[in-house]
C-alpha atoms as one frame of an Amber mdcrd trajectory, in Angstrom:
protein
  -8.778 -21.577  -6.231 -12.552 -21.488  -6.662 -13.965 -19.326  -3.849 -17.762
 -20.335  -3.937 -19.089 -19.520  -0.429 -20.140 -15.789   0.475 -21.564 -13.267
   2.562 -21.825  -9.537   2.818 -21.854  -6.581   4.920 -22.175  -2.934   4.630
 -19.525  -0.172   5.748 -20.117   3.235   6.730 -16.868   4.933   6.928 -15.718
   8.303   8.834 -16.931  10.999   6.736 -15.190  12.819   4.513 -14.567   9.326
   2.550 -14.221   9.161  -1.271 -14.888   5.383  -2.211 -13.162   5.752  -5.657
 -10.172   7.621  -4.445  -9.692   5.565  -1.569  -9.881   2.013  -2.994  -8.495
   2.855  -6.504  -5.782   5.496  -5.887  -5.104   8.035  -8.667  -1.626   6.909
  -9.334  -2.470   3.440  -9.844  -1.181   1.899  -6.507  -2.949  -1.398  -5.908
  -4.799  -2.025  -2.744  -3.982  -5.557  -1.976  -2.849  -6.622  -5.438  -1.644
  -5.797  -8.742  -4.006  -7.694 -10.533  -7.369  -6.381  -8.904 -10.273  -5.128
 -11.243 -12.068  -1.664 -10.853 -14.821  -1.498 -13.259 -17.218   1.351 -13.274
 -17.271   1.526  -9.464 -17.511  -2.220  -8.562 -14.152  -3.302  -7.198 -12.761
  -6.915  -7.330  -9.788  -7.883  -5.234  -8.269 -10.759  -2.866  -5.992 -11.192
  -0.206  -5.186 -13.513   2.504  -6.671 -12.861   6.136  -5.761 -14.799   8.910
  -4.519 -17.601   6.368  -7.592 -17.766   4.422  -7.836 -16.783   0.714 -10.672
 -14.312   0.440 -12.017 -12.787  -2.944 -13.888  -9.301  -2.138 -16.108  -7.586
  -4.608 -16.744  -3.825  -2.999 -19.619  -1.546  -4.530 -20.381   2.021  -3.206
 -23.402   3.123  -1.854 -22.740   6.341  -0.288 -21.484   9.939  -1.191 -18.334
  11.442  -0.114 -19.965  13.412   3.177 -22.309  10.523   3.629 -20.214   7.247
   2.887 -21.242   3.869   2.830 -20.062   0.483   0.569 -21.172  -2.959   0.520
 -18.491  -5.570   0.659 -19.292  -9.264  -0.615 -16.753 -11.790   0.941 -15.909
 -14.958  -1.217 -14.422 -18.045   0.510 -14.210 -21.809   0.235 -15.952 -22.715
   3.399 -18.756 -21.630   5.475 -17.380 -18.915   8.304 -18.020 -18.961  11.579
 -19.065 -16.335  13.382 -16.069 -15.035  14.833 -14.555 -15.426  11.422 -16.906
 -13.288  10.101 -16.330 -10.431  12.740 -12.668 -10.849  12.286 -12.938 -10.134
   8.650 -15.104  -7.400   8.779 -13.054  -5.483  11.287 -10.197  -6.394   9.293
 -11.110  -5.171   6.229 -12.901  -1.927   7.861  -9.393  -1.342   9.040  -7.715
  -2.053   5.893  -9.952   0.110   3.740  -9.401   3.192   6.224 -12.917   3.489
   7.322 -12.543   4.543  10.888  -9.385   6.992   9.981 -10.176  10.669  10.756
  -8.342  13.054   8.392  -9.647  16.295   9.834  -6.342  16.717  11.654  -4.663
  16.333   8.440  -6.910  18.676   6.725  -6.694  21.591   9.046  -2.733  21.369
   8.720  -3.034  21.005   4.969  -5.237  23.916   4.186  -2.768  26.224   5.571
   0.045  25.075   3.725   1.105  26.461   0.369   1.607  22.844  -1.168  -0.774
  20.459   0.378  -3.679  22.940  -0.052  -4.063  22.251  -3.623  -3.753  18.509
  -3.000  -6.428  18.122  -0.364  -8.782  20.317  -2.606  -7.994  17.944  -5.672
  -8.372  14.697  -3.651 -10.892  15.525  -0.891 -12.072  12.530   0.954  -9.483
  10.144  -0.105  -8.138   7.779   2.989  -5.158   5.920   3.896  -5.500   2.254
   3.302  -3.611  -0.683   4.717  -1.874  -3.583   2.923  -2.539  -7.097   2.355
   0.037  -8.321   4.623   3.486  -7.316   5.731   4.981 -10.127   3.102   3.201
  -8.350   0.022   4.318  -5.029   1.087   8.019  -6.338   1.881   8.268  -8.058
  -1.398   7.086  -4.932  -3.339   9.494  -2.648  -1.458  12.327  -5.173  -2.366
  11.123  -5.286  -5.820  11.386  -1.420  -6.084  14.912  -1.081  -4.978  17.179
   0.328  -7.663  15.061  -0.209 -10.669  12.723   1.947 -12.804   8.751   1.384
 -12.119   8.420  -0.381 -15.451  11.179  -3.066 -14.635   9.881  -3.383 -10.945
   6.297  -3.924 -12.492   7.654  -6.756 -14.563   9.744  -8.448 -11.504   6.488
  -8.436  -9.378   4.108  -9.519 -12.163   6.337 -12.481 -12.751   6.583 -13.402
  -8.996   2.798 -13.371  -8.516   2.095 -15.194 -11.888   4.588 -17.596 -11.116
   3.959 -18.331  -7.320   1.277 -16.399  -6.271  -2.451 -17.855  -6.099  -5.572
 -17.345  -8.542  -8.528 -16.256  -6.466 -11.614 -17.363  -8.825 -15.045 -15.881
  -7.316 -18.105 -13.797  -8.914 -17.073 -14.969 -12.728 -13.541 -13.234 -12.367
  -9.924 -14.424 -11.502  -7.678 -12.264  -9.272  -4.009 -13.315  -8.930  -2.583
 -12.543  -5.254   0.537 -12.250  -3.622   2.309 -15.461  -2.955   2.506 -16.382
   0.670   5.981 -16.449   2.778   5.768 -20.063   2.977   5.607 -20.512  -0.754
   8.912 -17.967  -1.543  10.553 -19.681   1.019  10.378 -23.021  -0.763  11.933
 -21.625  -3.646  15.799 -21.148  -4.326  17.137 -17.725  -5.126  18.649 -19.028
  -8.172  15.243 -20.042  -9.726  13.895 -16.555  -8.976  17.090 -15.104 -10.370
  16.477 -16.944 -13.421  12.804 -16.767 -14.027  12.020 -13.337 -12.836  15.271
 -11.621 -13.326  15.509 -10.406  -9.848  19.079 -10.107  -9.396  20.485  -9.716
  -5.848  16.435  -9.146  -4.746  16.123 -12.767  -4.868  18.174 -13.665  -1.822
  16.539 -10.605   0.318  13.067 -11.837  -0.798  13.698 -15.438  -0.072  15.382
 -14.301   3.437  12.530 -12.280   4.157   9.926 -14.944   3.399  11.904 -17.605
   5.486  11.831 -15.496   8.710   8.126 -14.418   7.705   7.105 -17.913   7.230
   8.045 -19.192  10.449   5.470 -17.459  12.164   6.918 -15.853  15.090   7.459
 -12.334  13.477   5.102  -9.820  14.530   1.914  -9.293  12.637   1.028  -5.732
  11.238  -1.562  -5.762  13.978   1.048  -6.328  16.763   3.430  -3.931  14.953
   0.819  -1.452  15.425   0.438  -1.894  18.968   4.033  -1.359  19.401   5.691
   2.191  19.751   6.603   3.453  16.280  10.636   3.365  16.675  10.534  -0.066
  18.326   8.123  -1.133  15.274  10.436   0.557  12.719  13.503  -1.366  14.253
  11.618  -4.656  14.092  10.746  -4.223  10.543  14.467  -3.408   9.443  15.475
  -6.856  10.990  13.969  -8.015   7.759  16.542  -8.802   4.810  16.809  -6.215
   2.263  14.870  -3.589   4.228  16.650  -0.376   4.784  15.058   3.000   6.289
  13.007   4.121   2.950  11.288   0.559   2.811  10.783   0.620   6.347   8.892
   3.878   6.249   6.321   2.398   3.484   5.620  -0.942   4.953   5.718  -0.511
   8.938   2.175   0.323  10.476   3.853   3.389  11.506   4.689   4.942   8.134
   7.279   7.921   7.974   8.242  10.187   5.312   9.921   7.791   2.568  12.325
   9.378   0.566  14.280   7.982  -2.336  16.083   9.207  -5.243  12.778   9.713
  -7.265  10.725  10.868  -4.485  13.541  13.484  -3.394  13.263  14.836  -6.975
   9.814  15.516  -6.420   9.937  16.915  -3.044  13.011  19.028  -3.523  11.438
  20.695  -6.705   8.176  21.358  -4.344  10.276  22.783  -1.226  12.662  24.623
  -3.121  11.398  25.032  -6.791  14.389  23.474  -8.165  15.479  20.242  -9.193
  18.458  18.705  -7.483  21.237  17.773  -9.952  21.896  14.573  -8.155  18.581
  13.248  -6.500  20.580  11.074  -4.282  22.732  13.298  -2.657  19.501  15.306
  -1.001  17.749  12.374   0.235  18.703  13.372   3.885  17.800  16.890   3.288
  14.594  16.452   1.767  13.816  13.963   4.405  14.464  16.349   7.227  12.506
  19.322   5.547   9.514  17.377   5.049   9.266  15.857   8.720  10.144  19.486
   9.828   7.221  20.980   7.757   4.627  18.328   8.560   5.432  16.581  11.544
   3.254  13.792  12.454   1.089  14.128   9.364   4.093  13.577   6.942   2.870
  10.389   5.783  -0.409  11.739   4.859   1.099  14.515   2.983   3.466  12.323
   1.108   0.589   9.870   0.214  -1.500  13.174  -0.957   1.496  14.724  -3.285
   2.376  11.307  -4.868  -1.384  11.123  -6.177  -1.673  14.590  -7.001   1.394
  15.291  -9.185  -0.186  16.097 -12.236  -2.626  18.660 -10.399   0.376  20.179
  -8.363   2.482  20.362 -11.416  -0.261  22.339 -13.346  -1.334  24.896 -10.238
   2.108  25.348  -8.977   3.841  25.517 -12.427   6.073  22.895 -11.917   6.973
  19.299 -13.951   6.650  16.534 -11.055   7.265  13.239 -12.033   7.489  10.150
  -9.189   9.141   7.778 -11.442
């Protein structure tokens, strides 16, 4: 889809805000789509906002202590003033512009593990996701598979069923909409993208979200965390680990791979069987970091190399 209309605006995030670390996470986690482009500080990505496909071009214009960046938005039609306002507010929230990291930093600087991570990744903010279906799809395709196999699955799904946003002389592939996947037979997904049992979960989740009566991320955000998580757990194939990631009130998401990392950090010893210590590790992380456990997880996951070097450990999330 060619996105030829454009408008732009500046965002001045709450300091400290490191633009490069925030929009292009060190561990390679994508912001809105795995096919986004980061080229010498210019970041191009795409997503749907309120059902409208947008192409985005971001360029840094500030520093970590005096942050600012410019957002150029590409779309098919001329936006109304209300659309512009909604797009600006939505993107500001998703890019973590108003997030206050100081309380987390005060805690982290006193922690024997996190003090290294916040020094290495100073100014990195948490960011939102494209939408709940994109995040649910990612969570489902990460289940019970090595990372490279999961990457093959989600690339196949996006390439075959997603949209292509064409703007600023570039093309960015975008996660498919739930309506698109709901119209696909699970058997086709199994054959074409080798999803196995995940195909049924993916189509089931798409069918629920495609109806339009499931709460949006914004609506889930307004719910109490426990209620919001219970709602997310209603989606097919979404368990405790996935719900801790995709919900708007993230928890401490521990699976076999992250259990290995955090068990090694907490007790300086790799577990014999990572799955056997998932509950123990989860409890230890929540007890240690409390309300900051998600940010702790985020900083550790993106600083494994630095933490390995400084703590004399061998940490590998996947």
